[in-house]
C-alpha positions as CSV (number, residue, x, y, z in Angstrom):
1,X,53.2,9.9,24.1
2,X,51.5,11.9,26.9
3,X,49.3,10.6,30.0
4,X,46.0,11.8,28.3
5,X,46.2,9.6,25.6
6,X,47.7,7.2,27.4
7,X,44.2,7.3,29.7
8,X,42.4,7.0,26.2
9,X,44.2,4.0,25.0
10,X,43.3,2.0,28.7
11,X,39.6,3.3,27.6
12,X,39.8,2.0,24.3
13,X,40.6,-1.2,26.0
14,X,38.4,-1.8,28.8
15,X,35.5,-0.3,26.2
16,X,36.7,-2.7,23.9
17,X,36.9,-5.8,26.6
18,X,34.0,-4.7,27.7
19,X,31.8,-5.5,24.4
20,X,33.6,-8.5,23.9
21,X,32.6,-10.0,26.6
22,X,29.1,-9.3,26.6
23,X,26.1,-11.3,27.5
24,X,24.8,-9.7,25.2
25,X,25.1,-9.8,20.6
26,X,26.3,-6.5,19.4
27,X,26.4,-6.6,15.7
28,X,27.0,-2.5,14.5
29,X,25.9,-2.1,10.6
30,X,26.3,0.9,9.1
31,X,23.7,2.5,6.5
32,X,25.0,0.0,3.5
33,X,24.6,-2.5,5.8
34,X,28.4,-3.4,6.2
35,X,29.2,-5.5,9.4
36,X,31.4,-2.2,11.4
37,X,31.0,-4.6,14.6
38,X,31.1,-8.8,15.4
39,X,31.2,-9.0,19.4
40,X,32.2,-12.5,21.3
41,X,29.1,-13.4,22.0
42,X,27.9,-13.3,18.0
43,X,30.7,-15.4,17.5
44,X,30.2,-18.0,19.8
45,X,27.0,-18.4,19.2
46,X,26.7,-18.1,15.4
47,X,31.0,-20.1,15.1
48,X,31.6,-17.3,12.8
49,X,34.7,-15.1,14.2
50,X,34.7,-11.5,13.6
51,X,37.4,-11.0,11.4
52,X,35.2,-13.6,8.8
53,X,32.1,-11.1,9.0
54,X,34.0,-7.6,9.3
55,X,33.6,-5.1,6.2
56,X,30.4,-7.3,4.4
57,X,27.1,-7.5,4.1
58,X,24.7,-8.9,6.5
59,X,22.6,-9.4,4.2
60,X,25.5,-11.8,1.8
61,X,27.1,-13.2,5.2
62,X,23.8,-13.9,7.0
63,X,21.4,-14.9,3.9
64,X,18.9,-16.6,6.0
65,X,18.0,-13.2,8.0
66,X,14.5,-12.1,7.4
67,X,15.7,-9.4,5.3
68,X,13.3,-7.4,4.0
69,X,12.1,-7.3,7.4
70,X,15.6,-6.2,9.2
71,X,15.7,-3.9,6.3
72,X,12.7,-1.5,6.7
73,X,13.8,-1.6,10.7
74,X,17.5,0.0,9.7
75,X,15.5,2.4,7.9
76,X,13.3,3.1,10.3
77,X,16.4,3.5,13.2
78,X,17.8,5.9,11.2
79,X,15.3,8.3,9.5
80,X,13.4,8.8,13.3
81,X,17.1,8.1,15.1
82,X,14.8,6.1,17.2
83,X,15.5,3.2,18.8
84,X,13.8,0.2,17.4
85,X,12.6,-3.2,19.8
86,X,11.7,-6.4,19.3
87,X,10.5,-9.7,21.1
88,X,10.4,-12.6,21.0
89,X,7.0,-12.6,21.0
90,X,6.9,-10.8,17.8
91,X,9.9,-12.8,15.9
92,X,11.0,-15.7,18.0
93,X,14.9,-15.0,17.1
94,X,16.6,-13.0,14.4
95,X,19.8,-15.1,14.1
96,X,18.7,-18.9,14.0
97,X,21.6,-19.7,17.2
98,X,21.1,-23.1,18.9
99,X,20.1,-22.8,22.2
100,X,22.5,-23.9,25.3
101,X,20.7,-23.1,28.5
102,X,21.0,-25.6,30.5
103,X,17.1,-24.8,32.2
104,X,15.5,-24.8,28.9
105,X,17.1,-28.3,27.3
106,X,14.2,-28.7,25.1
107,X,14.4,-25.5,23.1
108,X,15.5,-26.3,19.2
109,X,16.7,-22.3,19.1
110,X,16.9,-19.5,21.3
111,X,14.8,-17.5,21.8
112,X,15.8,-13.6,21.1
113,X,14.7,-10.1,22.2
114,X,16.1,-7.5,19.7
115,X,17.1,-3.7,19.7
116,X,17.9,-1.4,17.4
117,X,20.0,2.1,18.4
118,X,20.6,4.8,16.4
119,X,24.4,5.3,17.3
120,X,25.4,9.4,16.6
121,X,28.9,10.3,14.9
122,X,30.7,13.3,16.2
123,X,29.6,15.1,13.6
124,X,25.5,14.4,14.7
125,X,24.8,12.0,12.0
126,X,24.0,8.9,12.7
127,X,25.8,6.6,10.2
128,X,25.4,3.3,12.0
129,X,23.1,1.5,13.8
130,X,23.8,-1.1,17.1
131,X,22.0,-4.2,17.1
132,X,21.6,-5.9,20.3
133,X,20.4,-9.5,20.8
134,X,19.7,-11.1,23.5
135,X,19.5,-14.2,24.5
136,X,15.3,-14.6,26.6
137,X,15.2,-18.4,26.1
138,X,14.4,-19.2,29.9
139,X,11.9,-16.6,30.0
140,X,10.3,-18.0,26.7
141,X,10.4,-21.2,27.4
142,X,8.2,-20.5,30.6
143,X,5.5,-18.4,29.3
144,X,5.2,-21.4,26.9
145,X,4.7,-23.4,29.2
146,X,1.9,-21.9,31.3
147,X,0.1,-21.3,28.3
148,X,0.2,-24.6,27.5
149,X,-1.2,-25.8,31.1
150,X,-3.3,-23.1,30.5
151,X,-4.2,-24.4,27.6
152,X,-4.5,-28.2,28.9
153,X,-6.4,-27.2,32.1
154,X,-9.2,-25.3,29.8
155,X,-9.2,-28.1,27.7
156,X,-10.0,-31.0,31.1
157,X,-12.5,-28.0,32.7
158,X,-14.6,-28.7,28.8
159,X,-14.0,-32.4,28.9
160,X,-15.6,-35.2,29.7
161,X,-13.3,-37.6,31.6
162,X,-14.6,-41.1,30.4
163,X,-15.7,-40.1,27.0
164,X,-13.4,-37.3,25.6
165,X,-17.0,-35.8,24.8
166,X,-17.8,-32.3,25.8
167,X,-18.7,-32.3,29.5
168,X,-22.6,-31.1,30.6
169,X,-21.8,-27.8,32.0
170,X,-19.6,-27.1,28.5
171,X,-22.0,-28.8,26.3
172,X,-25.0,-26.6,27.8
173,X,-22.9,-23.5,27.1
174,X,-23.0,-24.5,23.8
175,X,-26.1,-25.0,23.6
176,X,-27.5,-21.7,24.4
177,X,-24.1,-20.2,21.9
178,X,-26.5,-22.1,19.4
179,X,-29.9,-20.7,20.4
180,X,-28.7,-17.3,20.2
181,X,-26.5,-17.7,16.9
182,X,-29.6,-18.4,15.3
183,X,-31.5,-15.5,16.6
184,X,-29.0,-13.4,15.2
185,X,-28.1,-15.1,12.0
186,X,-31.3,-17.3,10.9
187,X,-29.5,-20.7,10.1
188,X,-31.4,-23.7,11.0
189,X,-29.0,-26.1,13.2
190,X,-31.0,-29.5,15.0
191,X,-30.0,-31.1,18.1
192,X,-30.2,-34.8,19.1
193,X,-30.4,-36.5,22.3
194,X,-30.0,-40.2,22.8
195,X,-29.4,-43.2,26.1
196,X,-28.5,-45.9,25.7
197,X,-31.4,-47.9,26.1
198,X,-32.1,-50.6,29.7
199,X,-28.5,-49.5,30.1
200,X,-29.0,-50.0,34.2
201,X,-29.5,-54.1,33.5
202,X,-25.3,-53.7,31.5
203,X,-24.0,-52.2,34.5
204,X,-26.4,-55.2,37.1
205,X,-25.5,-57.9,35.3
206,X,-21.6,-57.0,33.9
207,X,-20.2,-54.5,36.5
208,X,-19.9,-50.9,36.5
209,X,-16.4,-50.9,34.4
210,X,-18.1,-53.3,32.0
211,X,-21.4,-49.9,31.9
212,X,-18.2,-47.0,31.4
213,X,-16.7,-49.6,28.9
214,X,-19.7,-49.8,26.9
215,X,-20.0,-45.6,27.3
216,X,-16.7,-45.3,26.2
217,X,-17.5,-47.2,22.7
218,X,-20.6,-44.7,22.3
219,X,-18.8,-41.9,22.5
220,X,-16.7,-43.7,20.0
221,X,-18.7,-44.5,17.7
222,X,-20.3,-40.5,17.8
223,X,-17.2,-38.9,17.5
224,X,-16.3,-41.0,14.5
225,X,-20.0,-39.3,12.9
226,X,-19.9,-36.3,13.9
227,X,-18.6,-33.5,11.7
228,X,-15.7,-30.2,13.3
229,X,-18.6,-27.7,13.9
230,X,-20.9,-30.5,15.6
231,X,-20.3,-29.8,18.9
232,X,-20.7,-33.4,20.7
233,X,-21.5,-34.4,24.9
234,X,-22.2,-36.5,27.2
235,X,-25.5,-34.6,29.4
236,X,-24.7,-37.2,32.1
237,X,-24.3,-40.4,32.7
238,X,-25.8,-42.8,29.9
239,X,-27.2,-39.6,28.0
240,X,-25.9,-37.7,25.2
241,X,-26.4,-34.1,23.2
242,X,-24.8,-33.5,19.4
243,X,-25.6,-30.3,18.0
244,X,-25.7,-30.4,14.5
245,X,-24.8,-26.5,13.4
246,X,-26.3,-26.0,10.0
247,X,-27.9,-29.0,10.1
248,X,-31.6,-29.4,9.1
249,X,-34.5,-31.6,11.1
250,X,-34.4,-33.7,8.0
251,X,-30.6,-34.6,7.4
252,X,-30.4,-34.6,11.1
253,X,-32.6,-37.5,10.7
254,X,-30.4,-39.1,9.0
255,X,-27.5,-38.7,10.8
256,X,-29.3,-39.8,13.7
257,X,-30.5,-43.1,12.4
258,X,-26.7,-43.7,11.0
259,X,-25.5,-43.7,14.4
260,X,-28.4,-45.7,15.7
261,X,-27.8,-48.5,12.9
262,X,-23.7,-48.3,13.6
263,X,-24.5,-48.5,17.5
264,X,-26.9,-51.4,17.6
265,X,-23.8,-53.3,15.8
266,X,-21.4,-52.9,17.6
267,X,-20.8,-56.1,20.1
268,X,-18.4,-54.5,23.7
269,X,-16.8,-57.8,24.8
270,X,-15.8,-56.9,28.6
271,X,-14.5,-60.1,31.4
272,X,-15.0,-62.5,28.7
273,X,-19.1,-61.4,27.7
274,X,-20.1,-60.5,24.3
275,X,-22.2,-57.6,25.6
276,X,-24.7,-56.1,22.5
277,X,-26.7,-52.7,23.1
278,X,-28.7,-49.7,21.1
279,X,-30.3,-46.1,21.8
280,X,-32.6,-44.3,21.8
281,X,-32.8,-40.6,20.2
282,X,-34.7,-37.3,19.3
283,X,-34.4,-34.8,17.2
284,X,-35.5,-31.1,17.2
285,X,-34.1,-28.6,14.8
286,X,-35.0,-25.2,16.1
287,X,-37.2,-22.5,14.8
288,X,-38.8,-19.2,15.5
289,X,-41.6,-20.9,18.2
290,X,-38.5,-22.2,19.8
291,X,-38.6,-19.3,23.3
292,X,-35.6,-20.8,24.3
293,X,-32.1,-22.9,24.6
294,X,-34.1,-25.1,27.5
295,X,-37.3,-25.9,25.6
296,X,-34.9,-26.3,22.4
297,X,-33.6,-29.3,24.8
298,X,-37.1,-30.0,26.3
299,X,-38.3,-30.3,22.7
300,X,-35.7,-32.9,22.0
301,X,-36.0,-34.8,25.4
302,X,-39.7,-35.1,24.5
303,X,-38.8,-36.7,21.1
304,X,-36.2,-39.0,23.2
305,X,-39.0,-40.3,24.9
306,X,-41.2,-41.4,22.1
307,X,-38.5,-42.7,20.7
308,X,-39.0,-45.4,24.5
309,X,-42.6,-45.9,24.4
310,X,-42.4,-46.4,20.3
311,X,-40.2,-49.8,21.9
312,X,-36.4,-48.6,22.1
313,X,-33.7,-48.4,19.5
314,X,-35.8,-45.6,17.5
315,X,-35.2,-42.6,16.1
316,X,-38.4,-39.6,16.2
317,X,-38.3,-35.9,14.9
318,X,-39.9,-33.6,17.0
319,X,-43.1,-32.4,15.4
320,X,-43.1,-35.3,13.3
321,X,-44.4,-38.0,15.5
């Protein structure tokens, strides 16, 4: 054997050694989908030795693969002779491997980036495709954690901490959007403003912590009654606002009076004291004469003021006083 042949053999061994020890999965398939190479990364993470899969069809050996999707990808690479790339954000994984990353132990599986590359034969034909599997679990979990944190921050920026209702700033944004939506679509909505009667007396008699508990209980009662499409917020102190989307003033009055009665029946026990209280409500249905969200809010406030004048524990519809 001459030196040239020995060098070729050495080069082949080095190449095979490199392929087997890559920290990247490598699978080579032919046009029929038959597995021609299955490297050490794939053996270690699948638990399946190369000799058990080599020569077999990739879809027969791994029926859990997204066969239709992967077949289309392979056909595209064979036809166009260009690589194809798939990020974990498009498809979290191709092969369902367990994650063994020490930093991201909470991952349920290995997130993967996938590259499919055309492999050209000495004759210039593309008869095989290499499928490269990259473990990107750390990157994926970091990005997912960041997105979750951003969503939490967004929620916190919208939420009133004491009650879990929308805070005033975000609720007023919703009020403006609902006013604009009415101008575009003419779909009716009704606004309800209400507050807790004689709330200062509750604070003065039982303390501010008892007052906070009363506000929490009122908020919980409100959340139990609203629909997913309704927009409930704490406007400030003991005052609340609810936008009933797609609801007429007449139907909003039914909602408001039911809420009033439910709150009247509440008893908040705090510090050994039973605290009873009521609310007064003002209702305003939006219409073409309302020029702004601010005017709509003022109408509901005027109706609320009428309820206070009527002796409290009352509901008033603006324009029907």
